[in-house]
MARVEXVEX-472897 format. One record per atom (N, C-alpha, C): x, y, z; atom name; residue number from 0. Coordinates in pm, 1 decimal. Example, Ala and Ser with C-alpha at 12.3 -4.5 7.8 and 13.67 -1.06 7.14 Angstrom:
<tigus>
<tigu><px>1319.0</px><py>-569.0</py><pz>780.0</pz><kemar>N</kemar><fiba>0</fiba></tigu>
<tigu><px>1230.0</px><py>-450.0</py><pz>780.0</pz><kemar>CA</kemar><fiba>0</fiba></tigu>
<tigu><px>1320.0</px><py>-330.0</py><pz>780.0</pz><kemar>C</kemar><fiba>0</fiba></tigu>
<tigu><px>1285.0</px><py>-225.0</py><pz>708.0</pz><kemar>N</kemar><fiba>1</fiba></tigu>
<tigu><px>1367.0</px><py>-106.0</py><pz>714.0</pz><kemar>CA</kemar><fiba>1</fiba></tigu>
<tigu><px>1290.0</px><py>3.0</py><pz>787.0</pz><kemar>C</kemar><fiba>1</fiba></tigu>
</tigus>
This chain:
<tigus>
<tigu><px>3107.3</px><py>5168.9</py><pz>10949.8</pz><kemar>N</kemar><fiba>0</fiba></tigu>
<tigu><px>3251.6</px><py>5178.6</py><pz>10959.4</pz><kemar>CA</kemar><fiba>0</fiba></tigu>
<tigu><px>3286.1</px><py>5316.9</py><pz>11013.2</pz><kemar>C</kemar><fiba>0</fiba></tigu>
<tigu><px>3380.0</px><py>5319.1</py><pz>11106.2</pz><kemar>N</kemar><fiba>1</fiba></tigu>
<tigu><px>3424.2</px><py>5446.5</py><pz>11162.3</pz><kemar>CA</kemar><fiba>1</fiba></tigu>
<tigu><px>3574.0</px><py>5463.1</py><pz>11138.7</pz><kemar>C</kemar><fiba>1</fiba></tigu>
<tigu><px>3618.1</px><py>5585.9</py><pz>11146.7</pz><kemar>N</kemar><fiba>2</fiba></tigu>
<tigu><px>3760.1</px><py>5617.0</py><pz>11127.7</pz><kemar>CA</kemar><fiba>2</fiba></tigu>
<tigu><px>3821.7</px><py>5649.7</py><pz>11263.7</pz><kemar>C</kemar><fiba>2</fiba></tigu>
<tigu><px>3946.9</px><py>5613.5</py><pz>11281.7</pz><kemar>N</kemar><fiba>3</fiba></tigu>
<tigu><px>4015.2</px><py>5645.4</py><pz>11407.2</pz><kemar>CA</kemar><fiba>3</fiba></tigu>
<tigu><px>4131.8</px><py>5738.9</py><pz>11381.8</pz><kemar>C</kemar><fiba>3</fiba></tigu>
<tigu><px>4164.2</px><py>5814.3</py><pz>11484.1</pz><kemar>N</kemar><fiba>4</fiba></tigu>
<tigu><px>4275.4</px><py>5908.2</py><pz>11478.4</pz><kemar>CA</kemar><fiba>4</fiba></tigu>
<tigu><px>4403.0</px><py>5839.0</py><pz>11525.3</pz><kemar>C</kemar><fiba>4</fiba></tigu>
<tigu><px>4514.8</px><py>5900.8</py><pz>11498.5</pz><kemar>N</kemar><fiba>5</fiba></tigu>
<tigu><px>4644.3</px><py>5846.9</py><pz>11539.4</pz><kemar>CA</kemar><fiba>5</fiba></tigu>
<tigu><px>4649.7</px><py>5823.6</py><pz>11689.9</pz><kemar>C</kemar><fiba>5</fiba></tigu>
<tigu><px>4585.3</px><py>5910.0</py><pz>11767.1</pz><kemar>N</kemar><fiba>6</fiba></tigu>
<tigu><px>4587.4</px><py>5896.9</py><pz>11913.1</pz><kemar>CA</kemar><fiba>6</fiba></tigu>
<tigu><px>4535.0</px><py>5761.2</py><pz>11958.7</pz><kemar>C</kemar><fiba>6</fiba></tigu>
<tigu><px>4431.8</px><py>5712.2</py><pz>11893.6</pz><kemar>N</kemar><fiba>7</fiba></tigu>
<tigu><px>4372.8</px><py>5583.4</py><pz>11930.4</pz><kemar>CA</kemar><fiba>7</fiba></tigu>
<tigu><px>4471.8</px><py>5470.6</py><pz>11902.1</pz><kemar>C</kemar><fiba>7</fiba></tigu>
<tigu><px>4537.6</px><py>5476.1</py><pz>11788.2</pz><kemar>N</kemar><fiba>8</fiba></tigu>
<tigu><px>4634.4</px><py>5372.7</py><pz>11751.9</pz><kemar>CA</kemar><fiba>8</fiba></tigu>
<tigu><px>4753.6</px><py>5376.3</py><pz>11847.9</pz><kemar>C</kemar><fiba>8</fiba></tigu>
<tigu><px>4802.6</px><py>5496.2</py><pz>11881.1</pz><kemar>N</kemar><fiba>9</fiba></tigu>
<tigu><px>4914.6</px><py>5509.3</py><pz>11974.3</pz><kemar>CA</kemar><fiba>9</fiba></tigu>
<tigu><px>4874.0</px><py>5457.1</py><pz>12111.9</pz><kemar>C</kemar><fiba>9</fiba></tigu>
<tigu><px>4752.5</px><py>5487.7</py><pz>12154.7</pz><kemar>N</kemar><fiba>10</fiba></tigu>
<tigu><px>4704.8</px><py>5441.1</py><pz>12285.3</pz><kemar>CA</kemar><fiba>10</fiba></tigu>
<tigu><px>4704.5</px><py>5288.6</py><pz>12291.2</pz><kemar>C</kemar><fiba>10</fiba></tigu>
<tigu><px>4666.3</px><py>5223.8</py><pz>12181.6</pz><kemar>N</kemar><fiba>11</fiba></tigu>
<tigu><px>4667.2</px><py>5077.2</py><pz>12178.1</pz><kemar>CA</kemar><fiba>11</fiba></tigu>
<tigu><px>4808.9</px><py>5022.2</py><pz>12188.4</pz><kemar>C</kemar><fiba>11</fiba></tigu>
<tigu><px>4905.9</px><py>5092.9</py><pz>12133.9</pz><kemar>N</kemar><fiba>12</fiba></tigu>
<tigu><px>5044.2</px><py>5046.8</py><pz>12138.1</pz><kemar>CA</kemar><fiba>12</fiba></tigu>
<tigu><px>5112.3</px><py>5073.5</py><pz>12272.7</pz><kemar>C</kemar><fiba>12</fiba></tigu>
<tigu><px>5078.7</px><py>5186.1</py><pz>12335.3</pz><kemar>N</kemar><fiba>13</fiba></tigu>
<tigu><px>5150.6</px><py>5227.0</py><pz>12456.3</pz><kemar>CA</kemar><fiba>13</fiba></tigu>
<tigu><px>5082.1</px><py>5184.4</py><pz>12585.6</pz><kemar>C</kemar><fiba>13</fiba></tigu>
<tigu><px>4951.4</px><py>5169.9</py><pz>12583.7</pz><kemar>N</kemar><fiba>14</fiba></tigu>
<tigu><px>4873.5</px><py>5134.4</py><pz>12704.1</pz><kemar>CA</kemar><fiba>14</fiba></tigu>
<tigu><px>4902.6</px><py>5231.4</py><pz>12818.7</pz><kemar>C</kemar><fiba>14</fiba></tigu>
<tigu><px>4917.7</px><py>5361.2</py><pz>12786.9</pz><kemar>N</kemar><fiba>15</fiba></tigu>
<tigu><px>4952.7</px><py>5459.7</py><pz>12889.3</pz><kemar>CA</kemar><fiba>15</fiba></tigu>
<tigu><px>4836.2</px><py>5495.6</py><pz>12981.3</pz><kemar>C</kemar><fiba>15</fiba></tigu>
<tigu><px>4713.9</px><py>5472.5</py><pz>12937.9</pz><kemar>N</kemar><fiba>16</fiba></tigu>
<tigu><px>4594.8</px><py>5496.5</py><pz>13019.9</pz><kemar>CA</kemar><fiba>16</fiba></tigu>
<tigu><px>4509.9</px><py>5371.0</py><pz>13011.1</pz><kemar>C</kemar><fiba>16</fiba></tigu>
<tigu><px>4507.0</px><py>5293.5</py><pz>13117.7</pz><kemar>N</kemar><fiba>17</fiba></tigu>
<tigu><px>4443.8</px><py>5161.8</py><pz>13113.8</pz><kemar>CA</kemar><fiba>17</fiba></tigu>
<tigu><px>4294.9</px><py>5170.6</py><pz>13077.6</pz><kemar>C</kemar><fiba>17</fiba></tigu>
<tigu><px>4224.0</px><py>5265.6</py><pz>13135.5</pz><kemar>N</kemar><fiba>18</fiba></tigu>
<tigu><px>4081.3</px><py>5280.6</py><pz>13106.6</pz><kemar>CA</kemar><fiba>18</fiba></tigu>
<tigu><px>4055.6</px><py>5313.2</py><pz>12960.1</pz><kemar>C</kemar><fiba>18</fiba></tigu>
<tigu><px>4131.1</px><py>5407.7</py><pz>12908.0</pz><kemar>N</kemar><fiba>19</fiba></tigu>
<tigu><px>4116.6</px><py>5446.7</py><pz>12767.5</pz><kemar>CA</kemar><fiba>19</fiba></tigu>
<tigu><px>4160.5</px><py>5333.1</py><pz>12675.6</pz><kemar>C</kemar><fiba>19</fiba></tigu>
<tigu><px>4265.9</px><py>5260.9</py><pz>12714.8</pz><kemar>N</kemar><fiba>20</fiba></tigu>
<tigu><px>4312.2</px><py>5146.1</py><pz>12636.5</pz><kemar>CA</kemar><fiba>20</fiba></tigu>
<tigu><px>4201.6</px><py>5041.9</py><pz>12624.0</pz><kemar>C</kemar><fiba>20</fiba></tigu>
<tigu><px>4134.2</px><py>5013.7</py><pz>12734.3</pz><kemar>N</kemar><fiba>21</fiba></tigu>
<tigu><px>4026.7</px><py>4914.1</py><pz>12732.3</pz><kemar>CA</kemar><fiba>21</fiba></tigu>
<tigu><px>3913.5</px><py>4957.4</py><pz>12638.5</pz><kemar>C</kemar><fiba>21</fiba></tigu>
<tigu><px>3879.0</px><py>5085.3</py><pz>12640.6</pz><kemar>N</kemar><fiba>22</fiba></tigu>
<tigu><px>3773.9</px><py>5136.2</py><pz>12551.8</pz><kemar>CA</kemar><fiba>22</fiba></tigu>
<tigu><px>3815.3</px><py>5125.2</py><pz>12406.0</pz><kemar>C</kemar><fiba>22</fiba></tigu>
<tigu><px>3939.6</px><py>5161.4</py><pz>12376.6</pz><kemar>N</kemar><fiba>23</fiba></tigu>
<tigu><px>3988.6</px><py>5156.4</py><pz>12238.8</pz><kemar>CA</kemar><fiba>23</fiba></tigu>
<tigu><px>3998.4</px><py>5012.7</py><pz>12189.6</pz><kemar>C</kemar><fiba>23</fiba></tigu>
<tigu><px>4043.5</px><py>4922.6</py><pz>12275.7</pz><kemar>N</kemar><fiba>24</fiba></tigu>
<tigu><px>4052.3</px><py>4781.6</py><pz>12239.2</pz><kemar>CA</kemar><fiba>24</fiba></tigu>
<tigu><px>3914.1</px><py>4724.7</py><pz>12209.0</pz><kemar>C</kemar><fiba>24</fiba></tigu>
<tigu><px>3817.2</px><py>4759.2</py><pz>12291.9</pz><kemar>N</kemar><fiba>25</fiba></tigu>
<tigu><px>3678.8</px><py>4714.4</py><pz>12270.8</pz><kemar>CA</kemar><fiba>25</fiba></tigu>
<tigu><px>3625.8</px><py>4768.5</py><pz>12137.9</pz><kemar>C</kemar><fiba>25</fiba></tigu>
<tigu><px>3657.7</px><py>4893.3</py><pz>12108.6</pz><kemar>N</kemar><fiba>26</fiba></tigu>
<tigu><px>3616.6</px><py>4955.0</py><pz>11982.8</pz><kemar>CA</kemar><fiba>26</fiba></tigu>
<tigu><px>3670.9</px><py>4877.1</py><pz>11863.4</pz><kemar>C</kemar><fiba>26</fiba></tigu>
<tigu><px>3799.8</px><py>4842.6</py><pz>11867.5</pz><kemar>N</kemar><fiba>27</fiba></tigu>
<tigu><px>3861.5</px><py>4768.6</py><pz>11757.5</pz><kemar>CA</kemar><fiba>27</fiba></tigu>
<tigu><px>3805.9</px><py>4627.3</py><pz>11745.6</pz><kemar>C</kemar><fiba>27</fiba></tigu>
<tigu><px>3767.9</px><py>4567.9</py><pz>11856.5</pz><kemar>N</kemar><fiba>28</fiba></tigu>
<tigu><px>3716.0</px><py>4431.5</py><pz>11853.8</pz><kemar>CA</kemar><fiba>28</fiba></tigu>
<tigu><px>3571.9</px><py>4425.5</py><pz>11804.7</pz><kemar>C</kemar><fiba>28</fiba></tigu>
<tigu><px>3493.5</px><py>4529.1</py><pz>11832.7</pz><kemar>N</kemar><fiba>29</fiba></tigu>
<tigu><px>3349.8</px><py>4525.0</py><pz>11803.4</pz><kemar>CA</kemar><fiba>29</fiba></tigu>
<tigu><px>3308.9</px><py>4595.6</py><pz>11675.0</pz><kemar>C</kemar><fiba>29</fiba></tigu>
<tigu><px>3389.3</px><py>4685.9</py><pz>11625.7</pz><kemar>N</kemar><fiba>30</fiba></tigu>
<tigu><px>3350.4</px><py>4766.6</py><pz>11509.1</pz><kemar>CA</kemar><fiba>30</fiba></tigu>
<tigu><px>3447.8</px><py>4745.3</py><pz>11394.6</pz><kemar>C</kemar><fiba>30</fiba></tigu>
<tigu><px>3399.1</px><py>4770.6</py><pz>11276.1</pz><kemar>N</kemar><fiba>31</fiba></tigu>
<tigu><px>3487.4</px><py>4771.9</py><pz>11159.3</pz><kemar>CA</kemar><fiba>31</fiba></tigu>
<tigu><px>3551.2</px><py>4910.3</py><pz>11154.8</pz><kemar>C</kemar><fiba>31</fiba></tigu>
<tigu><px>3682.6</px><py>4912.6</py><pz>11159.7</pz><kemar>N</kemar><fiba>32</fiba></tigu>
<tigu><px>3756.7</px><py>5038.7</py><pz>11170.7</pz><kemar>CA</kemar><fiba>32</fiba></tigu>
<tigu><px>3826.3</px><py>5070.1</py><pz>11039.2</pz><kemar>C</kemar><fiba>32</fiba></tigu>
<tigu><px>3810.9</px><py>5193.8</py><pz>10994.8</pz><kemar>N</kemar><fiba>33</fiba></tigu>
<tigu><px>3883.3</px><py>5243.6</py><pz>10878.7</pz><kemar>CA</kemar><fiba>33</fiba></tigu>
<tigu><px>4005.8</px><py>5316.7</py><pz>10931.0</pz><kemar>C</kemar><fiba>33</fiba></tigu>
<tigu><px>4123.3</px><py>5265.0</py><pz>10900.7</pz><kemar>N</kemar><fiba>34</fiba></tigu>
<tigu><px>4247.2</px><py>5329.2</py><pz>10943.0</pz><kemar>CA</kemar><fiba>34</fiba></tigu>
<tigu><px>4295.0</px><py>5419.9</py><pz>10829.7</pz><kemar>C</kemar><fiba>34</fiba></tigu>
<tigu><px>4285.1</px><py>5547.8</py><pz>10851.5</pz><kemar>N</kemar><fiba>35</fiba></tigu>
<tigu><px>4324.6</px><py>5642.7</py><pz>10748.2</pz><kemar>CA</kemar><fiba>35</fiba></tigu>
<tigu><px>4473.5</px><py>5632.8</py><pz>10721.8</pz><kemar>C</kemar><fiba>35</fiba></tigu>
<tigu><px>4510.7</px><py>5643.1</py><pz>10596.8</pz><kemar>N</kemar><fiba>36</fiba></tigu>
<tigu><px>4652.3</px><py>5640.3</py><pz>10560.4</pz><kemar>CA</kemar><fiba>36</fiba></tigu>
<tigu><px>4728.6</px><py>5750.1</py><pz>10632.8</pz><kemar>C</kemar><fiba>36</fiba></tigu>
<tigu><px>4665.5</px><py>5864.9</py><pz>10648.7</pz><kemar>N</kemar><fiba>37</fiba></tigu>
<tigu><px>4731.7</px><py>5975.4</py><pz>10717.6</pz><kemar>CA</kemar><fiba>37</fiba></tigu>
<tigu><px>4764.8</px><py>5937.3</py><pz>10861.7</pz><kemar>C</kemar><fiba>37</fiba></tigu>
<tigu><px>4676.2</px><py>5866.2</py><pz>10928.8</pz><kemar>N</kemar><fiba>38</fiba></tigu>
<tigu><px>4703.0</px><py>5822.3</py><pz>11065.5</pz><kemar>CA</kemar><fiba>38</fiba></tigu>
<tigu><px>4819.8</px><py>5725.3</py><pz>11070.2</pz><kemar>C</kemar><fiba>38</fiba></tigu>
<tigu><px>4827.8</px><py>5635.2</py><pz>10974.7</pz><kemar>N</kemar><fiba>39</fiba></tigu>
<tigu><px>4936.4</px><py>5538.3</py><pz>10969.5</pz><kemar>CA</kemar><fiba>39</fiba></tigu>
<tigu><px>5068.3</px><py>5609.3</py><pz>10942.3</pz><kemar>C</kemar><fiba>39</fiba></tigu>
<tigu><px>5068.0</px><py>5705.4</py><pz>10851.4</pz><kemar>N</kemar><fiba>40</fiba></tigu>
<tigu><px>5189.2</px><py>5782.2</py><pz>10821.3</pz><kemar>CA</kemar><fiba>40</fiba></tigu>
<tigu><px>5230.4</px><py>5864.8</py><pz>10942.9</pz><kemar>C</kemar><fiba>40</fiba></tigu>
<tigu><px>5133.7</px><py>5925.0</py><pz>11010.4</pz><kemar>N</kemar><fiba>41</fiba></tigu>
<tigu><px>5160.9</px><py>6002.3</py><pz>11130.7</pz><kemar>CA</kemar><fiba>41</fiba></tigu>
<tigu><px>5221.5</px><py>5913.1</py><pz>11239.0</pz><kemar>C</kemar><fiba>41</fiba></tigu>
<tigu><px>5167.7</px><py>5793.1</py><pz>11256.5</pz><kemar>N</kemar><fiba>42</fiba></tigu>
<tigu><px>5220.7</px><py>5697.7</py><pz>11353.5</pz><kemar>CA</kemar><fiba>42</fiba></tigu>
<tigu><px>5363.7</px><py>5658.3</py><pz>11318.1</pz><kemar>C</kemar><fiba>42</fiba></tigu>
<tigu><px>5389.7</px><py>5633.6</py><pz>11191.5</pz><kemar>N</kemar><fiba>43</fiba></tigu>
<tigu><px>5524.7</px><py>5599.7</py><pz>11146.3</pz><kemar>CA</kemar><fiba>43</fiba></tigu>
<tigu><px>5622.0</px><py>5712.7</py><pz>11180.3</pz><kemar>C</kemar><fiba>43</fiba></tigu>
<tigu><px>5582.4</px><py>5835.9</py><pz>11153.9</pz><kemar>N</kemar><fiba>44</fiba></tigu>
<tigu><px>5666.5</px><py>5951.5</py><pz>11185.0</pz><kemar>CA</kemar><fiba>44</fiba></tigu>
<tigu><px>5695.1</px><py>5961.8</py><pz>11334.1</pz><kemar>C</kemar><fiba>44</fiba></tigu>
<tigu><px>5594.9</px><py>5935.4</py><pz>11416.2</pz><kemar>N</kemar><fiba>45</fiba></tigu>
<tigu><px>5612.1</px><py>5938.0</py><pz>11561.1</pz><kemar>CA</kemar><fiba>45</fiba></tigu>
<tigu><px>5711.3</px><py>5831.5</py><pz>11605.8</pz><kemar>C</kemar><fiba>45</fiba></tigu>
<tigu><px>5698.5</px><py>5710.0</py><pz>11551.6</pz><kemar>N</kemar><fiba>46</fiba></tigu>
<tigu><px>5789.4</px><py>5602.1</py><pz>11588.1</pz><kemar>CA</kemar><fiba>46</fiba></tigu>
<tigu><px>5932.6</px><py>5631.8</py><pz>11544.8</pz><kemar>C</kemar><fiba>46</fiba></tigu>
<tigu><px>5949.8</px><py>5687.4</py><pz>11426.6</pz><kemar>N</kemar><fiba>47</fiba></tigu>
<tigu><px>6084.4</px><py>5724.5</py><pz>11378.7</pz><kemar>CA</kemar><fiba>47</fiba></tigu>
<tigu><px>6143.2</px><py>5832.9</py><pz>11470.6</pz><kemar>C</kemar><fiba>47</fiba></tigu>
<tigu><px>6063.8</px><py>5930.2</py><pz>11506.7</pz><kemar>N</kemar><fiba>48</fiba></tigu>
<tigu><px>6109.5</px><py>6036.8</py><pz>11596.8</pz><kemar>CA</kemar><fiba>48</fiba></tigu>
<tigu><px>6154.6</px><py>5977.9</py><pz>11729.8</pz><kemar>C</kemar><fiba>48</fiba></tigu>
<tigu><px>6076.2</px><py>5886.3</py><pz>11785.4</pz><kemar>N</kemar><fiba>49</fiba></tigu>
<tigu><px>6111.9</px><py>5825.3</py><pz>11913.6</pz><kemar>CA</kemar><fiba>49</fiba></tigu>
<tigu><px>6239.8</px><py>5744.3</py><pz>11904.1</pz><kemar>C</kemar><fiba>49</fiba></tigu>
<tigu><px>6256.9</px><py>5671.9</py><pz>11795.8</pz><kemar>N</kemar><fiba>50</fiba></tigu>
<tigu><px>6377.5</px><py>5591.8</py><pz>11777.3</pz><kemar>CA</kemar><fiba>50</fiba></tigu>
<tigu><px>6500.2</px><py>5680.8</py><pz>11766.0</pz><kemar>C</kemar><fiba>50</fiba></tigu>
<tigu><px>6488.5</px><py>5789.6</py><pz>11693.0</pz><kemar>N</kemar><fiba>51</fiba></tigu>
<tigu><px>6601.8</px><py>5881.0</py><pz>11673.0</pz><kemar>CA</kemar><fiba>51</fiba></tigu>
<tigu><px>6639.4</px><py>5950.7</py><pz>11803.4</pz><kemar>C</kemar><fiba>51</fiba></tigu>
<tigu><px>6541.0</px><py>5988.0</py><pz>11884.3</pz><kemar>N</kemar><fiba>52</fiba></tigu>
<tigu><px>6569.1</px><py>6065.7</py><pz>12004.3</pz><kemar>CA</kemar><fiba>52</fiba></tigu>
<tigu><px>6606.4</px><py>5980.8</py><pz>12124.5</pz><kemar>C</kemar><fiba>52</fiba></tigu>
<tigu><px>6588.4</px><py>5851.6</py><pz>12117.9</pz><kemar>N</kemar><fiba>53</fiba></tigu>
<tigu><px>6622.1</px><py>5766.7</py><pz>12234.7</pz><kemar>CA</kemar><fiba>53</fiba></tigu>
<tigu><px>6765.4</px><py>5726.4</py><pz>12235.1</pz><kemar>C</kemar><fiba>53</fiba></tigu>
</tigus>
């Protein structure tokens, strides 16, 4: 089991870099991923910030 950072989760949501997105998607499909609570909280904060500023 491996842990992922917030950047990987954001990349999967935004698809801003197609090559990196494909690698991250493959990682999630092939490996058991431990999503740290801190990464989820960080992602939530980022989404709230984006909603407020748009």
